[in-house]
C-alpha positions, 0 to 999 in steps of 0.5 A, spaced: 134 755 295 139 753 300 145 752 295 145 759 293 145 762 301 150 757 302 154 760 296 153 767 298 156 766 305 162 762 302 163 768 298 162 773 303 167 770 308 172 770 303 177 776 303 177 776 296 171 772 293 172 775 286 178 771 285 175 765 288 171 765 282 176 767 277 180 761 278 175 756 276 174 753 269 167 756 266 163 750 266 164 749 273 161 755 275 155 756 279 151 750 276 144 749 279 139 745 276 143 746 269 141 754 270 146 759 271 144 766 274 150 771 274 150 778 276 155 783 279 154 785 286 153 792 288 155 791 295 162 790 294 167 795 296 171 799 291 177 795 293 175 788 290 177 790 283 174 784 279 166 784 278 163 779 284 159 774 281 152 772 285 146 769 284 142 775 285 139 778 279 136 784 281 142 787 284 146 793 279 153 792 278 158 796 282 163 801 278 170 797 276 176 800 278 182 797 275 187 801 279 185 797 285 189 791 283 195 790 288 201 786 287 199 781 293 193 778 289 196 772 286 199 770 293 193 771 297 189 767 293 193 761 292 190 756 296 183 758 292 187 758 285 189 751 286 182 748 286 182 747 279 189 748 277 189 741 274 183 743 269 186 749 266 194 749 268 200 745 266 207 746 265 209 749 259 217 749 260 222 748 254 229 750 255 229 757 251 223 759 256 227 758 262 233 762 259 229 768 257 224 768 263 217 767 260 212 766 264 210 758 263 203 755 263 197 755 258 190 752 258 192 745 254 184 744 253 183 750 250 188 750 246 187 743 243 179 745 243 178 739 247 174 742 253 167 740 251 160 740 255 153 738 254 150 743 250 143 746 252 137 744 248 134 751 245 127 753 245 123 757 241 122 764 244 115 765 246 113 771 250 106 773 253 103 778 249 099 784 251 094 786 246 093 793 248 100 795 248 102 802 251 108 804 247 110 802 240 114 805 235 119 804 229 126 807 230 132 808 226 139 805 228 146 806 226 144 809 219 151 810 216 153 817 216 160 818 216 162 811 213 156 809 209 159 802 209 153 798 212 145 798 211 141 802 217 137 797 222 130 799 224 127 797 231 120 795 231 118 796 239 113 793 243 112 793 250 113 785 250 116 784 243 122 787 239 123 786 232 130 788 228 130 789 220 137 788 218 143 787 222 149 790 218 156 791 221 157 796 227 150 795 230 153 792 236 157 798 237 152 803 236 147 800 241 152 799 246 153 807 246 146 809 246 144 804 251 139 800 247 137 794 250 137 788 245 136 782 249 129 782 248 129 781 241 124 776 238 125 776 231 130 779 226 128 780 219 133 781 213 131 785 207 137 782 203 142 777 204 149 780 203 154 783 207 151 789 207 145 788 211 147 781 215 154 783 216 153 784 224 149 778 225 155 774 228 158 780 231 151 782 234 152 781 242 149 785 247 151 781 254 146 780 259 145 774 262 151 768 261 147 762 262 149 759 256 156 761 256 159 756 260 155 750 257 158 750 250 165 748 248 171 751 250 174 753 243 167 757 242 169 761 248 171 767 245 166 766 239 160 767 244 163 774 245 163 776 238 156 772 236 149 775 236 146 769 235 150 766 241 148 771 245 140 772 243 140 764 244 143 765 251 138 770 253 133 769 259 134 763 264 131 758 259 136 759 254 131 760 249 132 762 242 131 767 236 128 767 230 131 770 224 127 771 217 130 772 210 129 770 203 131 763 201 138 765 200 139 766 207 140 758 208 147 759 205 149 765 210 147 760 215 151 754 212 157 759 212 156 761 220 155 754 222 163 753 220 165 757 226 158 758 231 157 751 234 150 748 233 148 748 240 148 756 239 144 756 232 138 760 232 131 758 228 132 760 221 125 762 217 127 762 210 121 764 205 120 765 198 123 761 191 129 757 191 134 761 187 134 755 182 127 754 182 120 758 182 118 753 187 116 757 193 119 755 200 115 756 206 119 755 212 114 754 218 108 755 213 107 762 213 101 764 209 102 766 202 096 770 199 097 774 192 105 774 192 104 777 199 107 772 204 105 773 211 110 772 216 108 774 223 100 775 225 098 775 232 094 780 237 100 785 237 102 786 229 102 783 222 108 782 218 108 780 211 113 780 206 113 782 198 119 779 194 122 783 189 126 779 183 128 783 178 129 777 173 122 776 173 121 782 168 126 779 163 131 784 164 138 781 160 144 781 165 149 786 163 154 790 167 148 793 171 144 787 172 144 783 179 144 775 180 138 772 179 139 770 186 139 777 189 132 778 192 130 784 196 124 784 200 119 789 202 116 788 209 109 791 211 108 792 218 100 792 220 098 794 227 091 791 229 085 796 229 084 801 235 077 799 238 072 805 239 071 808 246 066 803 250 059 807 251 057 804 258 050 807 257 049 803 251 051 797 255 046 799 260 040 800 255 042 793 253 041 790 260 048 789 262 050 790 269 057 793 270 062 788 271 067 783 268 063 783 261 065 790 260 072 788 259 070 782 255 066 787 250 072 792 250 077 786 248 072 784 242 068 778 246 061 778 245 057 776 251 050 775 254 045 780 257 044 780 264 037 782 264 035 780 256 035 774 252 040 777 247 047 777 245 051 783 246 056 784 241 062 789 241 059 793 235 053 794 239 057 798 245 063 801 242 064 807 238 067 807 231 074 803 230 080 807 228 085 803 223 091 801 226 098 804 224 102 801 218 109 802 216 113 799 210 120 798 210 122 798 202 129 796 200 130 797 193 137 797 191 137 798 184 132 800 178 131 793 176 128 792 183 123 798 182 120 795 176 118 789 181 115 794 186 111 797 180 108 791 178 107 788 185 099 787 186 099 787 193 101 794 194 095 796 190 091 795 197 096 801 200 095 806 195 091 813 197 090 814 190 085 809 189 078 809 190 077 812 197 075 807 203 077 801 199 085 802 201 089 801 207 092 808 210 100 807 210 102 812 216 110 811 215 115 809 209 122 807 211 126 807 205 133 803 205 134 805 198 140 808 195 140 816 193 140 813 185 134 810 186 130 814 191 131 821 187 129 818 180 122 821 178 119 815 177 120 813 184 118 820 187 111 819 183 111 812 186 112 815 193 106 820 192 101 814 192 101 813 199 098 820 200 100 823 207 105 818 209 111 820 213 117 818 208 123 817 212 130 817 207 134 812 211 139 810 205 146 813 204 144 820 205 151 824 203 149 830 206 150 827 213 157 825 211 161 829 217 156 826 222 160 820 226 155 815 227 160 813 233 160 819 237 164 816 243 170 814 239 170 820 235 171 824 241 177 820 243 179 820 236 179 828 236 182 828 243 188 824 241 189 828 234 189 834 238 195 831 243 199 828 237 197 829 230 203 825 228 200 818 230 193 820 230 191 824 224 184 827 223 179 822 221 178 822 213 171 825 214 173 831 217 177 833 211 171 833 207 167 839 204 160 839 205 157 835 199 153 840 194 146 837 195 143 841 189 143 835 185 140 830 190 133 830 187 130 835 191 127 839 185 123 832 183 120 831 190 113 830 190 111 829 197 114 830 204 120 827 206 125 826 212 132 825 212 133 819 217 137 820 223 140 816 228 135 814 234 129 818 230 123 815 232 116 814 229 111 813 234 105 808 233 102 807 240 099 811 244 095 813 238 095 820 240 102 821 239 102 818 232 108 821 228 115 823 228 119 823 235 126 827 235 127 827 243 132 821 243 136 824 237 143 825 240 146 832 241 152 832 236 158 835 238 163 838 233 171 838 233 172 845 236 167 843 242 170 837 244 177 840 244 174 846 248 172 841 253 179 837 253 182 844 255 177 845 260 178 839 263 186 838 263 189 845 262 196 842 262 194 838 255 196 844 251 203 845 253 203 837 253 201 838 245 206 843 244 212 838 247 209 832 243 210 836 237 217 838 239 219 830 240 220 830 232 225 836 233 232 832 234 236 838 236 231 839 243 237 841 248 234 838 254 233 831 250 239 828 253 237 828 261 230 827 260 225 832 261 220 834 267 215 839 266 209 841 271 203 845 270 197 845 274 197 839 279 200 834 273 207 833 272 210 829 266 217 826 267 220 823 261 225 817 263 232 818 261 231 812 256 226 815 253 231 820 249 235 815 246 235 816 239 238 809 237 235 808 230 234 801 227 239 800 221 233 798 217 230 805 218 236 808 215 234 813 209 226 811 211 221 815 208 214 817 210 212 813 203 215 806 205 210 803 210 205 805 216 202 801 221 194 803 222 191 800 228 184 799 226 181 795 232 185 794 238 180 791 243 178 783 244 172 779 244 167 784 242 166 791 239 165 797 245 164 804 245 172 806 244 175 800 241 173 796 235 175 788 234 182 786 231 184 789 225 191 792 222 192 795 216 199 795 213 200 801 208 205 800 203 203 806 199 204 806 192 206 798 193 199 797 196 197 794 202 195 788 207 190 787 212 192 782 218 186 780 221 179 783 219 174 783 225 167 786 224 167 793 222 174 793 219 171 797 213 168 802 217 174 803 221 178 804 214 173 809 212 173 813 218 181 813 217 182 815 210 175 817 208 170 814 203 174 815 197 181 813 201 178 807 204 175 805 197 183 806 194 185 802 200 181 796 199 182 796 191 190 796 193 190 790 198 195 785 196 193 780 201 189 779 207 192 774 213 187 771 219 190 769 225 185 764 227 177 762 227 175 766 233 169 771 230 173 777 233 178 776 228 175 775 221 167 777 221 169 783 217 172 779 212 166 778 207 164 786 207 171 787 205 172 782 199 165 784 196 167 791 196 173 790 193 169 785 188 165 791 186 170 796 186 174 792 181 168 790 177 170 790 169 177 792 171 183 787 170 185 784 176 187 777 180 183 774 186 185 777 192 189 772 196 186 770 203 191 766 208 188 763 214 186 757 218 183 751 215 176 752 218 176 759 215 176 756 208 169 752 210 166 759 212 168 762 205 166 756 201 159 756 204 159 764 203 161 764 196 154 760 194 151 767 196 156 772 194 162 772 189 168 773 194 173 774 188 179 771 192 184 765 193 185 761 200 191 759 202 192 755 209 196 758 214 200 752 214 202 753 207 206 759 209 210 757 215 217 757 214 217 749 212 212 749 207 215 755 204 222 752 204 218 746 201 215 750 195 222 753 193 225 746 193 219 743 189 220 749 184 228 749 184 229 742 183 223 741 179 221 734 182 216 733 187 218 730 194 214 728 200 214 734 205 210 735 211 208 743 209 207 744 217 212 747 222 215 742 227 216 742 234 209 745 236 205 741 241 199 745 238 199 744 231 199 736 229 196 737 222 196 732 217 200 733 210 196 737 205 195 736 198 201 740 195 198 740 188 193 745 190 197 749 194 203 750 190 200 755 185 197 759 190 203 760 193 207 762 187 201 767 186 203 769 193 210 770 192 209 774 186 204 779 189 208 780 195 214 781 191 210 787 187 209 790 194 216 790 196 216 784 201 221 779 201 216 774 205 210 773 209 211 767 214 206 764 219 208 760 225 204 757 230 202 760 237 198 757 243 191 760 243 186 755 240 186 750 235 190 752 228 192 759 231 198 763 228 202 769 228 205 772 222 212 775 220 212 780 214 219 781 211 221 787 207 226 787 202 233 789 203 235 796 200 241 799 197 243 806 199 246 812 195 253 809 197 252 802 195 251 799 202 245 794 203 240 796 208 237 790 211 229 790 210 224 791 216 221 786 219 214 786 222 211 781 227 204 780 229 203 775 235 195 774 234 192 771 240 197 767 244 200 765 250 208 767 251 211 761 247 218 759 243 215 760 236 213 767 237 220 769 240 224 765 235 220 769 229 221 776 233 228 775 233 231 782 231 224 785 229 223 792 227 216 792 230 213 787 234 205 787 235 203 783 241 197 782 244 196 784 251 189 782 253 190 782 261 193 787 266 199 783 270 194 782 276 190 777 272 196 772 270 191 766 272 186 769 268 191 770 262 193 763 262 186 760 263 184 763 256 191 763 253 192 770 252 198 774 255 199 780 260 202 786 259 209 784 262 209 778 258 208 781 252 213 786 253 218 781 256 217 777 249 219 783 245 225 784 249 227 777 249 227 777 242 231 784 241 225 787 238 226 795 236 219 797 238 213 793 241 206 795 240 201 792 245 194 791 243 188 786 243 186 789 250 180 786 254 174 791 254 174 792 261 179 797 260 175 802 255 180 807 254 187 806 256 189 799 259 193 798 266 200 797 265 207 798 269 211 804 265 217 802 268 218 797 262 216 801 257 222 804 254 221 801 247 213 800 248 207 804 246 200 802 247 195 802 241 189 806 240 184 805 234 186 809 228 193 810 231 197 810 225 205 809 226 209 811 220 216 807 220 219 814 219 216 816 226 218 809 230 224 812 234 219 817 237 214 812 239 215 810 246 216 817 248 209 819 247 206 814 252 207 819 258 203 824 254 197 819 252 197 817 260 196 824 261 190 825 256 187 819 260 189 820 267 182 820 270 179 814 265 182 808 267 175 806 270 169 802 266 164 807 264 157 804 267 154 807 261 157 802 257 152 796 255 158 791 256 157 791 264 155 784 265 161 781 260 167 786 262 169 780 267 169 775 262 172 778 256 177 774 253 
């Protein structure tokens, strides 16, 4: 291909080829015959900091060093950057931004959602199968352990095929950490259709090839990075799609996800089983149904069939423990073909067959004609006895009602070992996804024993593993941060728990051998000689003490740093006035004179540790990574409740890591409101899991539906999802909570006469919306007013920002207080930017903020990339806070190219701090916050380089 050769020559002759590409709009990059091949180039020198894009798919990525950026980058590349300036840059200058010096420019097409290109036609995924696989196994992925917030996944692996059973939240992070390549997934099976088993579908993303990315609409740009189905639809050069199987309710989940995933990226759905409102069987793609056993896959590699468990079929009356009639569970049966006997060449010779191709045909089960005799030779004539293929069962039995359905399932009779010998199929492994309440019952134990010598792997939520973190890399970082500064990084909740007493877990009832599931535990199916459990891949678990010992060995001066951090809370420290310098080993820490300023905001007077705390649950952008989850901020108001600002995938798991299982349940029950900034998947796909847990926790207790505030597109998702599960919530459009809308509400109820109002803020180029129906919004706004008043808040105000259609930031205003002298203390003010470019609306909203939480996706050297994607750089975020007079600035939403600590210029950090996952900032500690930053930099002094073991190598250059 001469085009590729010329392109490589063009890049190789340019001093900074990587920036040449960064200046282009995505749809215009490297299109050859509607195909795109993108990989990093290993041969680049370390001075090229931005991953090089080339069409050579066989070249491994180079190591990315954030430190290699230089200040001359924008100047040297200006000629190339102008190539597509007319497409993605325009002036955004208003009088206010001129005065405060905010960097102008934003991507108008992206913000308006108008950048569209022709989508690709997706095809069914078809792989060339190998009937004689050399390797096959089932493997446990992401069993809950410390969080117990999601159903584990099971990988069924073959040389040429991959099957996943269940995709709960956090699966992507787990697979990224353990280098599990999911780009070759052919089929995904759901054992139930609910947030527990399917919560990771929108966010299940292993970036391998980006052929599909640049051919979808620009407003879906970031959705791609948080979307399993977008990724799997785009893997491979042909953009072939993936099949997702589930019971008939699955179509409701598909309908819900269509509200934020473009049709061009959708997967091929395969719904089976009866309709929730009918007993008529729905068989998509004509799967065969025989005696209530539905055959889904049947090829030369594996046969997968399903048995539906519908507890209502037994006539159980619905009560507080019963389930909805539409809540169907699935038992999956995976059967490998039999292993043919050994070929006997002597028998073949005796039957008149000469050595040659016919030998192989007989071994493959094909009859052939004898060379010397006028007879047909059949495989059974020359092959020894066959060996039955391995069989694996996956059992998800969520309640005892479902178990009654299992007992009456006629197809299972063929797999029981206690029937007449020789008439049953031998089951080798049974993976139990059922909860302990079910599996520990005596009846369930007796049922398990019917499978004879099968290996039983208990993959439900086993409480004895509660202190084993599922995400060990992030747990390691959390332990190091806790050692350095326990005030801002409390010990994770599961560390404080005592090992549960397992004496009542039903062990005395067990009638057969069981094995507790561990992450990456395998049961090998092929080769047949290795049939059985394989523990070789189970990761070594490092305890808290080992992590700290390694830290002290790696950074000896960290012990003294930890001591000095603890002294920051001592207001009598003698050397505070002039700054502090200490040197130990080869590292020095210098606190600038401004760092010792102890000027406390007026609103923090007499503040206590039980007033308000900001817990940063997720601080990364686009997709979860080993070290940073996607956006979520927990505002803890202690006895007055709590709020969530954004709710990316894995938010519930992060809550459980921070507060422990019981503490997280209490936090969810105490939620007063959830606020969502915009529809991109990294900001809202954890919402359904939180809402369904709250529903279950408050079942039977008097309570009001939870108010969810978000962009109008989010309502379409929630409405569609509620056909599947009751979310027990009320929705309020962000436009209804702008200052103009709230003023209209006050006017409406104070004057008791309705007047025409717009219900949206004026002056924003990005928020051209039509008037809304006040009759619907006013009752919910009134409810919101009461709820936030109970929480001690004066108001929750949304304001438009510049990112994508219907993107917002939010202001939380605490109520004024009165001190012991009768003086009024003004209420605190928290401002969260959401995702945005610098804009006047954000400056105005942040005036006098106690805390501004601002996105800082890119480092300063990537300002052009920030403009192209409507994000902010570190300096721009700080300048926004300084211009608005914010007391403290917290930077968050970092590109995943910065795995642990982002690149920043410490010169302007006198009121700023970098956010980390699980960081907990109590308002009583705000005066100390900026002084901790130099010590955090010490902790990560050698870790500003992307970890090559991460499975986000191919996405790191494009993370939004």
